[in-house]
Each structure stands twice: as structure tokens, then as C-alpha cells.
C-alpha atoms as an extended CHARMM CRD file, in Angstrom:
* protein
*
       204  EXT
         1         1  UNK       CA              0.0540000000       -0.0400000000       -0.0160000000  PROA      1               0.0000000000
         2         2  UNK       CA              1.2880000000        3.4640000000       -0.7940000000  PROA      2               0.0000000000
         3         3  UNK       CA              1.3290000000        5.5300000000        2.3520000000  PROA      3               0.0000000000
         4         4  UNK       CA              0.7740000000        9.2110000000        1.5390000000  PROA      4               0.0000000000
         5         5  UNK       CA              2.9150000000       11.9600000000        3.3070000000  PROA      5               0.0000000000
         6         6  UNK       CA              0.3050000000       14.7790000000        3.2900000000  PROA      6               0.0000000000
         7         7  UNK       CA             -3.2260000000       15.6090000000        2.7600000000  PROA      7               0.0000000000
         8         8  UNK       CA             -5.3770000000       14.9020000000       -0.5070000000  PROA      8               0.0000000000
         9         9  UNK       CA             -6.7420000000       17.8350000000       -2.2490000000  PROA      9               0.0000000000
        10        10  UNK       CA            -10.0630000000       17.4400000000       -4.2150000000  PROA      10              0.0000000000
        11        11  UNK       CA            -12.2100000000       19.7010000000       -6.5920000000  PROA      11              0.0000000000
        12        12  UNK       CA            -15.7670000000       19.5560000000       -7.1810000000  PROA      12              0.0000000000
        13        13  UNK       CA            -16.1670000000       16.5660000000       -4.7230000000  PROA      13              0.0000000000
        14        14  UNK       CA            -19.0340000000       16.5250000000       -2.1500000000  PROA      14              0.0000000000
        15        15  UNK       CA            -17.4080000000       13.7880000000       -0.0530000000  PROA      15              0.0000000000
        16        16  UNK       CA            -20.1100000000       11.1450000000       -0.8500000000  PROA      16              0.0000000000
        17        17  UNK       CA            -17.3470000000        8.3750000000       -1.1370000000  PROA      17              0.0000000000
        18        18  UNK       CA            -15.0580000000        9.6420000000        1.6230000000  PROA      18              0.0000000000
        19        19  UNK       CA            -15.7840000000        6.2520000000        3.4560000000  PROA      19              0.0000000000
        20        20  UNK       CA            -13.2790000000        4.5700000000        1.2180000000  PROA      20              0.0000000000
        21        21  UNK       CA            -10.3480000000        6.3630000000        2.9170000000  PROA      21              0.0000000000
        22        22  UNK       CA            -10.9940000000        4.3950000000        6.2210000000  PROA      22              0.0000000000
        23        23  UNK       CA             -9.9720000000        1.3950000000        4.4900000000  PROA      23              0.0000000000
        24        24  UNK       CA             -7.3770000000        2.9030000000        2.1690000000  PROA      24              0.0000000000
        25        25  UNK       CA             -5.6490000000        4.8670000000        4.9660000000  PROA      25              0.0000000000
        26        26  UNK       CA             -6.1170000000        2.2790000000        7.8230000000  PROA      26              0.0000000000
        27        27  UNK       CA             -2.4410000000        1.5000000000        8.2410000000  PROA      27              0.0000000000
        28        28  UNK       CA             -1.1780000000        4.9500000000        7.7460000000  PROA      28              0.0000000000
        29        29  UNK       CA              0.7300000000        5.8530000000       10.9040000000  PROA      29              0.0000000000
        30        30  UNK       CA              0.2060000000        8.5880000000       13.3770000000  PROA      30              0.0000000000
        31        31  UNK       CA              2.4500000000       11.6570000000       12.6620000000  PROA      31              0.0000000000
        32        32  UNK       CA              2.3900000000       13.1480000000       16.2400000000  PROA      32              0.0000000000
        33        33  UNK       CA              3.0040000000       11.6350000000       19.6710000000  PROA      33              0.0000000000
        34        34  UNK       CA              2.6890000000       13.4140000000       23.1110000000  PROA      34              0.0000000000
        35        35  UNK       CA              6.0080000000       15.3330000000       23.8940000000  PROA      35              0.0000000000
        36        36  UNK       CA              6.8850000000       15.8950000000       20.2790000000  PROA      36              0.0000000000
        37        37  UNK       CA              6.1550000000       19.6310000000       20.2580000000  PROA      37              0.0000000000
        38        38  UNK       CA              9.7230000000       20.8410000000       21.6150000000  PROA      38              0.0000000000
        39        39  UNK       CA             10.6730000000       23.3520000000       19.0610000000  PROA      39              0.0000000000
        40        40  UNK       CA              9.5190000000       27.0530000000       18.2950000000  PROA      40              0.0000000000
        41        41  UNK       CA              7.6200000000       26.2630000000       15.1010000000  PROA      41              0.0000000000
        42        42  UNK       CA              4.7080000000       24.3660000000       16.9460000000  PROA      42              0.0000000000
        43        43  UNK       CA              1.4540000000       26.4900000000       17.6940000000  PROA      43              0.0000000000
        44        44  UNK       CA             -0.1110000000       26.0850000000       21.1510000000  PROA      44              0.0000000000
        45        45  UNK       CA             -3.7660000000       27.0820000000       21.2070000000  PROA      45              0.0000000000
        46        46  UNK       CA             -6.1680000000       27.2350000000       24.2950000000  PROA      46              0.0000000000
        47        47  UNK       CA             -9.5990000000       28.3540000000       24.2860000000  PROA      47              0.0000000000
        48        48  UNK       CA            -12.2000000000       28.2000000000       26.9110000000  PROA      48              0.0000000000
        49        49  UNK       CA            -15.8320000000       29.4020000000       27.0020000000  PROA      49              0.0000000000
        50        50  UNK       CA            -18.9360000000       29.0640000000       29.1550000000  PROA      50              0.0000000000
        51        51  UNK       CA            -21.4020000000       27.9470000000       26.6300000000  PROA      51              0.0000000000
        52        52  UNK       CA            -24.6000000000       27.4990000000       28.9030000000  PROA      52              0.0000000000
        53        53  UNK       CA            -25.9650000000       27.6640000000       32.3840000000  PROA      53              0.0000000000
        54        54  UNK       CA            -27.4690000000       24.3190000000       33.3510000000  PROA      54              0.0000000000
        55        55  UNK       CA            -28.6720000000       24.3680000000       36.8230000000  PROA      55              0.0000000000
        56        56  UNK       CA            -30.8140000000       21.1900000000       36.5900000000  PROA      56              0.0000000000
        57        57  UNK       CA            -28.3440000000       19.1800000000       34.5800000000  PROA      57              0.0000000000
        58        58  UNK       CA            -30.6970000000       18.9970000000       31.6290000000  PROA      58              0.0000000000
        59        59  UNK       CA            -28.3580000000       20.3180000000       29.0590000000  PROA      59              0.0000000000
        60        60  UNK       CA            -24.9470000000       18.5040000000       30.0620000000  PROA      60              0.0000000000
        61        61  UNK       CA            -26.0450000000       15.0530000000       28.7680000000  PROA      61              0.0000000000
        62        62  UNK       CA            -26.9030000000       16.4660000000       25.3550000000  PROA      62              0.0000000000
        63        63  UNK       CA            -23.7740000000       18.5540000000       25.1700000000  PROA      63              0.0000000000
        64        64  UNK       CA            -21.8090000000       15.4190000000       25.9630000000  PROA      64              0.0000000000
        65        65  UNK       CA            -23.6650000000       13.4330000000       23.4180000000  PROA      65              0.0000000000
        66        66  UNK       CA            -22.8390000000       15.9560000000       20.6750000000  PROA      66              0.0000000000
        67        67  UNK       CA            -19.4090000000       16.1050000000       21.5170000000  PROA      67              0.0000000000
        68        68  UNK       CA            -18.6240000000       12.3600000000       21.9040000000  PROA      68              0.0000000000
        69        69  UNK       CA            -20.1610000000       12.0170000000       18.3030000000  PROA      69              0.0000000000
        70        70  UNK       CA            -17.8200000000       14.8160000000       17.1130000000  PROA      70              0.0000000000
        71        71  UNK       CA            -20.6980000000       17.1240000000       16.2150000000  PROA      71              0.0000000000
        72        72  UNK       CA            -18.5250000000       20.3470000000       16.6370000000  PROA      72              0.0000000000
        73        73  UNK       CA            -17.7820000000       22.2430000000       13.4510000000  PROA      73              0.0000000000
        74        74  UNK       CA            -20.2600000000       23.8680000000       11.0920000000  PROA      74              0.0000000000
        75        75  UNK       CA            -20.8180000000       21.7500000000        7.8470000000  PROA      75              0.0000000000
        76        76  UNK       CA            -19.3310000000       24.5140000000        5.7030000000  PROA      76              0.0000000000
        77        77  UNK       CA            -16.0930000000       24.3360000000        7.6210000000  PROA      77              0.0000000000
        78        78  UNK       CA            -15.6160000000       20.6110000000        7.9900000000  PROA      78              0.0000000000
        79        79  UNK       CA            -17.5110000000       17.3470000000        7.3170000000  PROA      79              0.0000000000
        80        80  UNK       CA            -16.5090000000       13.7780000000        8.3960000000  PROA      80              0.0000000000
        81        81  UNK       CA            -17.0150000000       10.2090000000        8.2600000000  PROA      81              0.0000000000
        82        82  UNK       CA            -15.6220000000        7.7520000000       10.8220000000  PROA      82              0.0000000000
        83        83  UNK       CA            -15.5730000000        4.2850000000       12.1960000000  PROA      83              0.0000000000
        84        84  UNK       CA            -17.8380000000        5.5330000000       15.1370000000  PROA      84              0.0000000000
        85        85  UNK       CA            -20.3090000000        7.3110000000       12.9970000000  PROA      85              0.0000000000
        86        86  UNK       CA            -20.7630000000        4.3550000000       10.9140000000  PROA      86              0.0000000000
        87        87  UNK       CA            -21.5200000000        2.3110000000       14.0780000000  PROA      87              0.0000000000
        88        88  UNK       CA            -23.9320000000        4.9040000000       15.4340000000  PROA      88              0.0000000000
        89        89  UNK       CA            -21.9420000000        5.1310000000       18.8610000000  PROA      89              0.0000000000
        90        90  UNK       CA            -19.7030000000        7.4650000000       20.7470000000  PROA      90              0.0000000000
        91        91  UNK       CA            -16.0920000000        7.6230000000       19.7700000000  PROA      91              0.0000000000
        92        92  UNK       CA            -13.5200000000        5.2900000000       21.2960000000  PROA      92              0.0000000000
        93        93  UNK       CA             -9.7420000000        5.2330000000       21.4510000000  PROA      93              0.0000000000
        94        94  UNK       CA             -8.4350000000        3.8330000000       18.1940000000  PROA      94              0.0000000000
        95        95  UNK       CA            -11.1430000000        5.1380000000       16.0450000000  PROA      95              0.0000000000
        96        96  UNK       CA            -10.3760000000        6.9660000000       12.9880000000  PROA      96              0.0000000000
        97        97  UNK       CA            -11.9880000000       10.1680000000       11.4210000000  PROA      97              0.0000000000
        98        98  UNK       CA            -11.7730000000       11.1580000000        7.6910000000  PROA      98              0.0000000000
        99        99  UNK       CA            -12.1390000000       14.8610000000        7.7710000000  PROA      99              0.0000000000
       100       100  UNK       CA            -13.0220000000       16.9930000000        4.6880000000  PROA      100             0.0000000000
       101       101  UNK       CA            -11.9010000000       20.4040000000        5.1110000000  PROA      101             0.0000000000
       102       102  UNK       CA            -13.8500000000       22.9350000000        2.9620000000  PROA      102             0.0000000000
       103       103  UNK       CA            -11.6490000000       25.7010000000        1.6940000000  PROA      103             0.0000000000
       104       104  UNK       CA            -13.8580000000       26.9850000000       -1.0970000000  PROA      104             0.0000000000
       105       105  UNK       CA            -17.5970000000       26.7440000000       -1.6620000000  PROA      105             0.0000000000
       106       106  UNK       CA            -20.0690000000       28.5390000000       -4.0500000000  PROA      106             0.0000000000
       107       107  UNK       CA            -23.5900000000       28.6840000000       -3.1260000000  PROA      107             0.0000000000
       108       108  UNK       CA            -23.0680000000       25.6280000000       -0.6660000000  PROA      108             0.0000000000
       109       109  UNK       CA            -21.5240000000       23.4860000000       -3.5300000000  PROA      109             0.0000000000
       110       110  UNK       CA            -17.8680000000       22.3670000000       -2.8480000000  PROA      110             0.0000000000
       111       111  UNK       CA            -15.2210000000       23.5150000000       -5.0860000000  PROA      111             0.0000000000
       112       112  UNK       CA            -12.0530000000       22.9020000000       -3.2610000000  PROA      112             0.0000000000
       113       113  UNK       CA            -11.5490000000       20.6340000000       -0.1680000000  PROA      113             0.0000000000
       114       114  UNK       CA             -8.6550000000       18.9020000000        1.7040000000  PROA      114             0.0000000000
       115       115  UNK       CA             -9.2290000000       15.4340000000        2.9030000000  PROA      115             0.0000000000
       116       116  UNK       CA             -7.3230000000       14.3400000000        6.1070000000  PROA      116             0.0000000000
       117       117  UNK       CA             -7.3150000000       11.7710000000        8.7560000000  PROA      117             0.0000000000
       118       118  UNK       CA             -6.9470000000       11.8450000000       12.6880000000  PROA      118             0.0000000000
       119       119  UNK       CA             -7.0550000000        8.9130000000       15.1560000000  PROA      119             0.0000000000
       120       120  UNK       CA             -8.9490000000        9.1100000000       18.6960000000  PROA      120             0.0000000000
       121       121  UNK       CA             -6.0650000000        8.7990000000       21.2580000000  PROA      121             0.0000000000
       122       122  UNK       CA             -7.8130000000        9.5650000000       24.4290000000  PROA      122             0.0000000000
       123       123  UNK       CA            -11.2040000000        9.8390000000       25.8480000000  PROA      123             0.0000000000
       124       124  UNK       CA            -12.8780000000       11.3020000000       29.0460000000  PROA      124             0.0000000000
       125       125  UNK       CA            -16.1870000000        9.9970000000       30.1760000000  PROA      125             0.0000000000
       126       126  UNK       CA            -16.9510000000       11.1150000000       33.7620000000  PROA      126             0.0000000000
       127       127  UNK       CA            -20.4460000000       12.1910000000       35.4100000000  PROA      127             0.0000000000
       128       128  UNK       CA            -19.4900000000       15.8730000000       34.9340000000  PROA      128             0.0000000000
       129       129  UNK       CA            -16.9940000000       15.9840000000       32.1920000000  PROA      129             0.0000000000
       130       130  UNK       CA            -16.5730000000       14.2380000000       28.7590000000  PROA      130             0.0000000000
       131       131  UNK       CA            -14.0950000000       14.8060000000       25.9450000000  PROA      131             0.0000000000
       132       132  UNK       CA            -11.4470000000       13.4140000000       23.7120000000  PROA      132             0.0000000000
       133       133  UNK       CA             -8.1080000000       13.9300000000       21.9680000000  PROA      133             0.0000000000
       134       134  UNK       CA             -7.2650000000       12.9870000000       18.4670000000  PROA      134             0.0000000000
       135       135  UNK       CA             -3.8250000000       13.0550000000       16.8180000000  PROA      135             0.0000000000
       136       136  UNK       CA             -2.9040000000       13.4710000000       13.0980000000  PROA      136             0.0000000000
       137       137  UNK       CA             -1.8490000000       10.6130000000       10.8570000000  PROA      137             0.0000000000
       138       138  UNK       CA              0.5920000000       11.0480000000        7.9390000000  PROA      138             0.0000000000
       139       139  UNK       CA             -2.2830000000       11.8930000000        5.5060000000  PROA      139             0.0000000000
       140       140  UNK       CA             -3.1440000000       15.1160000000        7.4880000000  PROA      140             0.0000000000
       141       141  UNK       CA             -2.0880000000       18.4940000000        6.1950000000  PROA      141             0.0000000000
       142       142  UNK       CA             -0.8120000000       19.2310000000        9.7600000000  PROA      142             0.0000000000
       143       143  UNK       CA              1.1170000000       17.2850000000       12.5250000000  PROA      143             0.0000000000
       144       144  UNK       CA             -0.3800000000       17.6710000000       16.1050000000  PROA      144             0.0000000000
       145       145  UNK       CA             -3.2160000000       16.8930000000       18.3240000000  PROA      145             0.0000000000
       146       146  UNK       CA             -6.6610000000       18.4510000000       19.2250000000  PROA      146             0.0000000000
       147       147  UNK       CA             -8.3420000000       18.0050000000       22.5170000000  PROA      147             0.0000000000
       148       148  UNK       CA            -11.8440000000       19.2430000000       23.4690000000  PROA      148             0.0000000000
       149       149  UNK       CA            -14.1120000000       18.7390000000       26.5320000000  PROA      149             0.0000000000
       150       150  UNK       CA            -17.2530000000       19.8430000000       28.1380000000  PROA      150             0.0000000000
       151       151  UNK       CA            -17.4980000000       20.2450000000       31.9510000000  PROA      151             0.0000000000
       152       152  UNK       CA            -20.5240000000       20.6920000000       34.0810000000  PROA      152             0.0000000000
       153       153  UNK       CA            -19.3860000000       22.8210000000       36.9420000000  PROA      153             0.0000000000
       154       154  UNK       CA            -20.6750000000       22.8630000000       40.4950000000  PROA      154             0.0000000000
       155       155  UNK       CA            -22.0470000000       26.5380000000       39.7690000000  PROA      155             0.0000000000
       156       156  UNK       CA            -24.1440000000       24.9060000000       36.8800000000  PROA      156             0.0000000000
       157       157  UNK       CA            -21.9620000000       26.4370000000       34.1700000000  PROA      157             0.0000000000
       158       158  UNK       CA            -21.2220000000       24.0910000000       31.2030000000  PROA      158             0.0000000000
       159       159  UNK       CA            -17.6840000000       25.0660000000       30.0490000000  PROA      159             0.0000000000
       160       160  UNK       CA            -16.2620000000       24.1360000000       26.6210000000  PROA      160             0.0000000000
       161       161  UNK       CA            -12.4140000000       23.6970000000       26.5540000000  PROA      161             0.0000000000
       162       162  UNK       CA            -10.2720000000       23.3530000000       23.3230000000  PROA      162             0.0000000000
       163       163  UNK       CA             -6.5530000000       22.7630000000       23.2050000000  PROA      163             0.0000000000
       164       164  UNK       CA             -4.5110000000       22.1100000000       20.1980000000  PROA      164             0.0000000000
       165       165  UNK       CA             -0.9050000000       21.7080000000       19.3400000000  PROA      165             0.0000000000
       166       166  UNK       CA              0.0490000000       21.8390000000       15.7000000000  PROA      166             0.0000000000
       167       167  UNK       CA              2.3840000000       22.6940000000       12.8960000000  PROA      167             0.0000000000
       168       168  UNK       CA              2.1360000000       22.1470000000        9.0570000000  PROA      168             0.0000000000
       169       169  UNK       CA              3.0650000000       18.7460000000        7.7920000000  PROA      169             0.0000000000
       170       170  UNK       CA              6.7950000000       19.0510000000        6.6730000000  PROA      170             0.0000000000
       171       171  UNK       CA              5.7870000000       18.0480000000        3.2300000000  PROA      171             0.0000000000
       172       172  UNK       CA              3.4620000000       20.8560000000        2.9580000000  PROA      172             0.0000000000
       173       173  UNK       CA              4.7850000000       23.8320000000        0.9570000000  PROA      173             0.0000000000
       174       174  UNK       CA              5.8160000000       26.7640000000        2.9500000000  PROA      174             0.0000000000
       175       175  UNK       CA              3.7170000000       29.1710000000        0.7540000000  PROA      175             0.0000000000
       176       176  UNK       CA              0.5790000000       27.5070000000        2.2960000000  PROA      176             0.0000000000
       177       177  UNK       CA              1.6410000000       27.9460000000        5.9810000000  PROA      177             0.0000000000
       178       178  UNK       CA              0.1100000000       31.5160000000        6.7030000000  PROA      178             0.0000000000
       179       179  UNK       CA             -3.1510000000       30.4770000000        5.0840000000  PROA      179             0.0000000000
       180       180  UNK       CA             -3.3480000000       27.1560000000        6.9450000000  PROA      180             0.0000000000
       181       181  UNK       CA             -2.7370000000       29.0580000000       10.3630000000  PROA      181             0.0000000000
       182       182  UNK       CA             -5.3930000000       31.5470000000        9.5370000000  PROA      182             0.0000000000
       183       183  UNK       CA             -7.9050000000       28.9400000000        8.6100000000  PROA      183             0.0000000000
       184       184  UNK       CA             -7.1740000000       27.0470000000       11.6950000000  PROA      184             0.0000000000
       185       185  UNK       CA             -7.6700000000       29.9230000000       14.1090000000  PROA      185             0.0000000000
       186       186  UNK       CA            -10.9690000000       30.8540000000       12.4450000000  PROA      186             0.0000000000
       187       187  UNK       CA            -12.0690000000       27.2390000000       12.5770000000  PROA      187             0.0000000000
       188       188  UNK       CA            -11.5150000000       27.0840000000       16.2400000000  PROA      188             0.0000000000
       189       189  UNK       CA            -13.6850000000       30.0830000000       17.0030000000  PROA      189             0.0000000000
       190       190  UNK       CA            -16.4380000000       28.9190000000       14.5370000000  PROA      190             0.0000000000
       191       191  UNK       CA            -16.3750000000       25.5500000000       15.9110000000  PROA      191             0.0000000000
       192       192  UNK       CA            -16.8160000000       26.7050000000       19.4390000000  PROA      192             0.0000000000
       193       193  UNK       CA            -19.6520000000       29.0710000000       18.5290000000  PROA      193             0.0000000000
       194       194  UNK       CA            -21.5050000000       26.3420000000       16.5870000000  PROA      194             0.0000000000
       195       195  UNK       CA            -21.1600000000       23.8240000000       19.3340000000  PROA      195             0.0000000000
       196       196  UNK       CA            -22.6910000000       26.3610000000       21.6690000000  PROA      196             0.0000000000
       197       197  UNK       CA            -25.6050000000       27.2120000000       19.3900000000  PROA      197             0.0000000000
       198       198  UNK       CA            -26.3300000000       23.4460000000       19.0030000000  PROA      198             0.0000000000
       199       199  UNK       CA            -26.3000000000       23.0660000000       22.6920000000  PROA      199             0.0000000000
       200       200  UNK       CA            -28.4520000000       26.0320000000       23.6020000000  PROA      200             0.0000000000
       201       201  UNK       CA            -30.8630000000       25.8540000000       20.5970000000  PROA      201             0.0000000000
       202       202  UNK       CA            -31.4150000000       22.1160000000       21.0040000000  PROA      202             0.0000000000
       203       203  UNK       CA            -30.4640000000       21.5420000000       17.4280000000  PROA      203             0.0000000000
       204       204  UNK       CA            -29.5230000000       17.7920000000       17.8120000000  PROA      204             0.0000000000
């Protein structure tokens, strides 16, 4: 099997056949391991936001369910297919996610997308906290890990936390790095806002 070294660029593709990458990239190795980010070229991001006040505990189970099924980013930013979505269950360590990152759309129709893959490397399932971490594999446009969690605090607030460590895949041309970083930062903010809207508007 040919192991790709960076992401796959596609034109005029709505992602209907992305499930094939779960098989084709099944053996592609991880491209990031904890402790690897020791040089200045790594980006370290931390975001934390109170997304709802939930005094009676009604919203937290719904927020946890959304998160553990990876319903986070708005569809125009990123769509995905995964081993856990095919099984209709919560994500687990070892599951892989095919991510279609939408770079350009016209009237909702995809023009240019990047297809990448990540693997779930950690999960948190506690009575008042749920979340997970995924790491990139070699077919991802970047190297790093992304962690997100929701916590139901004692004061009734639901807090959404996002942490990311990343840098461009070494095979990615340097001319793309500034755009990639700008897109990434915007996606973090849009993802957190979209998730908050789903939780507070009961859009499940």
C-alpha cells in the first residue's frame, strides 16, 4: 500500500465516497506523539468558554452526546465520516476520522477541499466531564493533536475547552503555512460558537 505523506486535495467533490479512506488509510501511521512539540515552530492554542448555564443538569448530557459523536464544526467548515459514526456510537480510542476540510464553496457547493485523517488517542467519560483527544496521521495536512471537553461545573455552568498543538506537515509547501494557520484559528472560533448554538438551541 502506498502511504501518503500529506493531505489529499480534491476539486468539485461533495465527499459522498469518503468512507473509502477509512480502508485505504487504515494503516497510515500517526504523525504526532505526546511530547513531540519541543521546537518554536509548533502552535499552542487554548480556548475556554462558558457555553450555557445548566442548573438542573438537563443540557449537559446533550452536550456530551454531541461532543462524543464529534458534532462540533459547522458543515461549511468541516464534514467527516468515521468508524464510530458508521456504528452509530460514541467515539473510542483507536477510532479514525476522515475529515473533509472545505476551503472554497460557491452557493453551498464544494469547489476545493482537503481530505485528512486523525485518530482518537484519548477519551474522558466522567459524570460531569466528557471529551476526547485526536492526533494526526501522515495523511493530514498538519501534525499535532486536538483536544476538546465539556465540563458541568458546580455552579451550573457548562464550560467548553479546546486545546491544540500543531504545525504544518513537513511535506506541506511553506507558501501555504500562513493561510493554514489563519484558517485553523478561524475554525477554532467558529467550531466553538457552532457547538454552543447546537447545545443552547437544542439542534440535535
